[in-house]
N, C-alpha and C positions, 0 to 999 in steps of 0.2 A: 426686608433688609437683604441685599445681595451679598454674596461671598466677598466681592471686591470691597463693598462698604465695610464689611466685618473686618477684613484684613487691614484696611486703612485706619479704622477706628482702634483696633487692637494694637496697631503699631505705635499709637500714642499713649498706651497704657503705662502707668508707673507701677512696677512690681516691687513689693516690699515684703519684709518679714520682721517678726520680733519674737523675743523669748517670752512666752506666756508663763503661767503658773508651773512651777517645777521645771523651769527652763525648756519646756516643750516649744518647738519652733512652730509658729503660727504664720501662715502665708496670707497675703492680702494684695489687693490691686486697687488703683484708683485712676480716675480720669478728671483732670482739672482744667478749667477755663483759665485763660490768661487774665481775664477780668477779675480783679481782686474782690469785687463786691458780689460775686455769684454766690447763691445759696447752695448748700450741699445736702445730699441724701446719703444716708448710710443704709446699705442693703444687708440684711441679716438672713442668710439662707436657712433652709430647713435641713433635717437630718439626711445625710447621704449626698448632699449637693456640693457643688463647687462654684467658685466665682465665675468660672468660664461658662457655666450653664446660663449665667445671667447677662451675657454680653449683649444680646439684642435689647433686653430691658434697659441696661445701662446706656446703650446707644440712644434709645428713645428719650430717657430722662436727660441725658447730656444735651440733646438737641432742643430740649425745652429750657435750657439755660442753667441746669444744675450741675455742680460737680458731683461725681458719683464714687462712693467708696464701698468696697465689698470685702468681707472677711471670709476666710475658709476656717471653719471651726476645727479645733484640735481633733485628731482622730479621723479626719475625713478630708476629701478634696486633695489639695496639694500640701496640706499641713502634715506635721509629723503624726504617725500612727502610734498607738499606745500599747499594742499587744503584738506578740510574735505573729499570730494570725492577723494580718492587716485587714481582713475582710470583716472582722467582728466589730459591731457597733458598741463602743465602750467609752465611758469617761469615769475617772476615779471619783470625782465629785461634780455634781451639776454646777455648783458654784464656780468651778474652774472655767466653764464656758462664759459665765457672767463676768468674771474678773478679766478674762481675755478681751472681751468686748469693751470693758471699761478702759483697759490700757490702749486699745485700738483707737477709741474715740479721743481720749485725752492726748495721746502721744503721736498719733499719725494724722487723724482727721483735723483736730484743732490746730496742730502745728502747721498743717498745709494750708488751712483756710481761715483760721482765727475767728470763725463765727460758729455759733451754736447750730448744729445740723438738724435736719429732719431725719426721720427713720421709717423704713419699711421692713417689716419682718414677716417671714413665712413659717408656719407650722412650728417645729422645734425652735426655730429662730424667734418666733413670737413669745414662747415661754422664756427664752434667754433674755430677750429685750425687755420683757415685763419685769423680770427680776432685776435687771440692770437699772431700769427707771425707778424701781422701788429703792434701790441702793443709792441712786444718783438722781434725785427728783427734779433737779434743775438743769440737767445736761442736754436735754433734747427739746427742740421747739414744739414739735408735734409729731405724732406717730400713727402709722397705719399697721394694724396687725391683721394679716391675711390668713384665715383659717388657723389661728394660733393653737398650739398644743397645750391647752389649759386643762385637758382631760383626754382620755383615750376612748375611742369607740370600741367597746368590748362585745359588740354584737348582741347575741341573745343571752350572753353570760352576764349576770348582775355585776355591777361595779365592785361591790364588796367581796364577792367570790373571786373575781379576777385579781384583786389586790392580794387576797390571802394566798392564792395560787402562786403569784409572782414571788411573794415574800418567802413562801415555803420552799420554792425551788432555789432561791438564793441561799437560804440556810443550808439546804442539802448540798449545794455547790460548794459552799464554804467548808463544810465538813469533809467532803469526799474529793473535791477537785483542787488541782494546783493552779488552774487558770480559769477565767470566767467562761461559763458555758453559754451557748446560744439558748435563747428562750425556745419553748416548744415550737417546732415547725420552721424555725429560722435556719438559714444556711448561708454559705458564701454567695457572692454576687452571681446572679443569673438573670439575664434580661428577660422580661415578660413579653409575650406577644401583645401588640396593640389591643387586640380584641379582649385580652385578659386584664388590661390595666384599669385602675380606678383613680388615675391622677388627672387625666385630661381627655377631652373629646377630640382634640386636634391630632390627627394622624401625622401631619407634617411636623408639628412641634415635638411630638413624641419621638418620631424617627430621628430628628435632629439631635436630641440629647441622648438617645440610645446609641447613636453612631459616635457621639463624643466619648461616651464611656467605653465603647468597644475599642476605639482607637487608642485610648490611654488607660492601660490597666492600673496605672498608679492611682487613679481617682476612683476606682471601683470600690464599693463598700457593700457588704452583705447585710444580714439581718442584725437584730439587736440581741444583746446579752441580758441575762436576768439582772445583772448588776446595773446596767444602763436603765432598765425599766424601773427598778427600785429608786434609783437616784432621780429619775424623772417624776415619779410619783411624789417623792419628798418635795421636789421643787414646786409641783402643782399645789400641794398643800400650803407651802410657804407663800405662794402667790396670793391665795385666797385669805390667808391669815393676816396679810399685810396690805390689803387693798387701800387702806386709809393713807398709806405712804405714797401713793401715786399722785403726782401733781401735773404730769404731762398731759396735754390734750390728746386723747386717743380715740380713734375710730376702729371698729372691728368689722372685717368682711367675713361673711359666712357663706359657704357653698352648700346648698340644700341637699345635694347628692353626695356629700362628703362621707366616705366610709373609713377615714383614717382617724380623725379626731372627734371629740365629743362636742356636738353642737349645743347640748344642754348646758355644758360648762361655759361656753361662750355667752349664752343668754344670761346665765347667772352672773357672770363677770360684768356685763353691761348694766344689768339691773342694779347691782350693788353699788357700782361706781356712780350711777345716776342718783341713787338714794343718798350717797355720801356728799356729792357735789353736783347738783343738777345744772348749774350754770356752766361748769366745765365739761360735763358729760351729759349733753341734752338728750341723747338717745337712750331709751330703756332696753333696746335690743340691737343686735348687730345689723349691719346693712346686708340684706339677703340677696344672693345670686341664685335665683330659682333654676334648678336643674344642673347647676355647675358641679364639676368634680373638684378635688382637693386643691389643685394647683391653678389658682385663678389667673396668675400672671403668665401662665403657659397654656391657657385654655384657648378654645376657638375665639375668634376676634370679638364676637358679640359680648363675651364675658371679659376677655383680656382688656379690650379698649375701655370698657366701663370701669374696670378696676384702676387702670392708669388715670383716666380722667377724674374719677372720684378722689384719688390720692392727691393729684395736683390741686384740685379744688380745696381739699382739706388743708393742704399746706398754705395755699393762698389766703385762707381764712385766718391763719396764724403766722 
């Protein structure tokens, strides 16, 4: 996709905003065909991302005949930040993300297109979208969850110890601090060298979105706070407690070299859904992308193209 194509495509974007939970301003963008019968895809980004990072992906799906709608989650991207230090990854309640997405689908997507949309969600967006589909089981035709944040990759630290550490730090934060603290080792935005990144093998795609963030300090976001981690852990527990509430056909993409989210949690998710409703969830495990890093839709073409084609195939089945 050339810069000229990007500029022409972006010139046709509809930029919108709405008041989310607690009157927080949530930004969004969409691309709509004049054809009223076109199907729509809602893109739900991951933590720290912005809709502008998804412009090439939106261009691809738009040229496949889909209307494309993208939300910037509260506290990141172009949406309103929630703390004085705008770099801190924070949300008051994880459910706020979910309720924002529900408003977005009902009041912007559906009013623009009048048809139930498809959905693609990445990482944190996958957790948000899953909770949304539990709360609104008939709102989405079919969904793709790419490396969803159903659990965290805690490395060599056992999951139970990691959770105890996070909760203990939040308790200490509540006792001694007047504002949310960063989790251990987290800091304000600082771009990593490509050689140090664990998101993509594509040097060109990595350079593109690093340049985007360097040019616009407004969209920069740093690390996560203890509060954000605890809220995310609660959301993950809620997801697994309420898997029987999911009715949307869902396929999960797993990157085998992913160091961000827990792959075991994705496997557990698929197995339980299959056990609950094998006709709706025929796969007992995620679709595996061997050797891929976390951001499948921004990976080298062999992974990215496969993720796009499998998503379209999934939607055409439903």
